[in-house]
Residue frames relative to the residue before (quaternion, step in Angstrom):
aa qw qx qy qz dx dy dz
X 1.0000 0.0000 0.0000 0.0000 0.00 0.00 0.00
X 0.4583 -0.6717 0.5074 0.2851 3.67 -0.95 0.81
X 0.6594 -0.4836 0.4350 0.3768 3.50 -1.41 0.37
X 0.0742 -0.7499 0.6529 0.0764 3.44 -1.21 0.69
X 0.2509 -0.7951 0.5376 0.1260 3.51 -1.08 0.52
X 0.0272 -0.7851 0.6166 -0.0508 3.57 -0.97 0.87
X 0.3574 -0.7149 0.5593 0.2196 3.63 -1.25 0.47
X 0.4277 -0.6796 0.5360 0.2606 3.46 -1.14 0.68
X 0.4085 -0.7299 0.4861 0.2531 3.61 -0.73 0.86
X 0.6606 -0.4846 0.3727 0.4357 3.55 -1.21 0.14
X 0.6783 0.4455 -0.2991 0.5020 3.63 1.17 -0.27
X 0.5818 -0.6300 0.3504 0.3767 3.52 1.29 0.21
X 0.4708 0.6789 -0.4202 0.3753 3.56 1.32 0.32
X 0.1619 -0.7721 0.6134 0.0379 3.46 -1.19 0.80
X 0.2620 -0.7766 0.5508 0.1577 3.58 -0.78 0.88
X 0.2890 -0.7386 0.5808 0.1832 3.63 -0.65 1.02
X 0.4689 -0.6962 0.4416 0.3169 3.66 -0.72 0.86
X 0.6481 -0.5927 0.3346 0.3416 3.47 -1.04 0.95
X 0.6518 0.5238 -0.3427 0.4282 3.55 0.90 -0.87
X 0.6795 0.4817 -0.3050 0.4618 3.61 1.00 -0.76
X 0.5905 0.5806 -0.3286 0.4541 3.60 1.20 -0.76
X 0.6840 0.4988 -0.2643 0.4621 3.49 0.98 -1.06
X 0.6513 0.5358 -0.2930 0.4505 3.52 1.00 -0.96
X 0.7778 0.3632 -0.1632 0.4863 3.59 0.99 -0.78
X 0.4732 -0.7117 0.4157 0.3110 3.53 1.34 -0.04
X 0.3684 0.7205 -0.4880 0.3273 3.45 1.17 0.73
X 0.0351 -0.7947 0.6052 -0.0299 3.55 -0.70 1.17
X 0.6999 -0.4115 0.3502 0.4671 3.59 -1.30 0.15
X 0.7945 0.3058 -0.2228 0.4750 3.57 -0.78 0.97
X 0.4838 0.6679 -0.4148 0.3845 3.52 1.36 -0.24
X 0.3411 -0.7400 0.5424 0.2046 3.52 -0.84 1.07
X 0.1446 -0.7927 0.5907 0.0432 3.62 -1.00 0.89
X 0.2594 -0.7504 0.5860 0.1618 3.55 -0.63 1.08
X 0.1410 -0.7937 0.5908 0.0349 3.57 -1.00 0.96
X 0.0441 -0.7986 0.5995 -0.0303 3.58 -0.80 1.04
X 0.2799 -0.7409 0.5863 0.1701 3.59 -0.96 0.81
X 0.0294 -0.7473 0.6634 -0.0256 3.52 -0.92 1.05
X 0.7859 -0.1686 0.0694 0.5908 3.65 -0.14 1.26
X 0.8413 -0.1599 0.1862 0.4816 3.50 -0.84 -1.15
X 0.6363 0.5606 -0.2718 0.4550 3.56 1.42 -0.07
X 0.1989 -0.7241 0.6326 0.1895 3.53 -1.22 0.52
X 0.2127 -0.7712 0.5968 0.0614 3.55 -0.88 1.01
X 0.1225 -0.8005 0.5850 0.0450 3.68 -0.56 1.19
X 0.0692 -0.7699 0.6344 -0.0024 3.56 -0.93 0.95
X 0.2654 -0.7690 0.5641 0.1410 3.63 -0.31 1.17
X 0.2855 -0.7565 0.5698 0.1467 3.54 -0.89 0.97
X 0.2262 0.7749 -0.5527 0.2072 3.60 0.47 1.18
X 0.6530 -0.5046 0.3646 0.4312 3.55 -1.22 0.33
X 0.6251 0.5366 -0.3373 0.4556 3.62 1.02 -0.70
X 0.6785 0.4781 -0.3121 0.4622 3.56 0.97 -0.83
X 0.6290 0.5213 -0.3345 0.4698 3.56 1.11 -0.70
X 0.6500 0.5157 -0.3172 0.4593 3.54 0.99 -0.74
X 0.6171 0.5389 -0.3304 0.4686 3.57 1.10 -0.72
X 0.6263 0.5222 -0.3245 0.4794 3.54 1.06 -0.79
X 0.6699 0.5210 -0.2981 0.4370 3.55 0.86 -0.89
X 0.6535 0.5392 -0.2743 0.4550 3.45 1.11 -0.88
X 0.6422 0.5209 -0.2883 0.4829 3.48 1.19 -0.76
X 0.7125 0.4392 -0.2621 0.4804 3.59 1.08 -0.77
X 0.5029 0.6720 -0.4120 0.3545 3.58 1.20 -0.46
X 0.8039 0.2412 -0.1681 0.5170 3.54 -0.85 0.94
X 0.4305 0.7373 -0.4470 0.2671 3.57 1.19 -0.18
X 0.7660 0.3213 -0.1674 0.5311 3.58 1.12 -0.78
X 0.2848 0.7969 -0.4793 0.2328 3.55 1.34 0.25
X 0.7799 0.3222 -0.2283 0.4856 3.56 -0.85 0.86
X 0.6274 0.5338 -0.3397 0.4539 3.53 1.25 -0.42
X 0.7033 -0.4546 0.3013 0.4560 3.57 -1.25 -0.05
X 0.4439 -0.6830 0.5168 0.2635 3.46 -1.13 0.61
X 0.3621 -0.7571 0.4898 0.2362 3.60 -0.53 1.10
X 0.6089 0.5467 -0.3460 0.4590 3.58 1.06 -0.56
X 0.6418 0.5038 -0.3193 0.4820 3.60 1.00 -0.85
X 0.6380 0.5385 -0.3173 0.4497 3.63 0.98 -0.87
X 0.6429 0.5428 -0.2935 0.4537 3.51 1.05 -1.01
X 0.6478 0.5144 -0.2968 0.4771 3.51 0.89 -1.04
X 0.6844 0.4744 -0.3095 0.4590 3.62 0.80 -0.92
X 0.6117 0.5315 -0.3549 0.4663 3.60 0.97 -0.65
X 0.6890 0.4900 -0.2907 0.4480 3.63 0.84 -0.95
X 0.6206 0.5245 -0.3290 0.4811 3.57 1.12 -0.72
X 0.6440 0.5294 -0.3110 0.4564 3.54 0.96 -0.81
X 0.6475 0.5293 -0.2985 0.4599 3.46 1.04 -0.87
X 0.6407 0.5358 -0.2903 0.4670 3.49 1.05 -1.03
X 0.6746 0.4914 -0.3155 0.4515 3.57 0.90 -0.95
X 0.6368 0.5048 -0.3515 0.4648 3.68 1.02 -0.68
X 0.7427 0.4357 -0.2487 0.4435 3.60 0.89 -0.83
X 0.5688 -0.6394 0.3715 0.3602 3.57 1.29 0.09
X 0.4423 0.7029 -0.4641 0.3081 3.69 1.08 0.16
């Protein structure tokens, strides 16, 4: 998407262009996280679509590693065996 320009109002408000709002699913009331990196502001809309994209990126991140639930079950069984249950 090409650059778009907007002016900051006297109240510090900034209007995100409609095309960008629609593309990102930003509606009235959508929270937007703002982070400063050097001389830049990075905006991250907190929409359901954005949250789902994050979940999709993280999905499978620990695949192939140890299963924490399996380890917990094994620990509990070992404790039960020691206690005589």
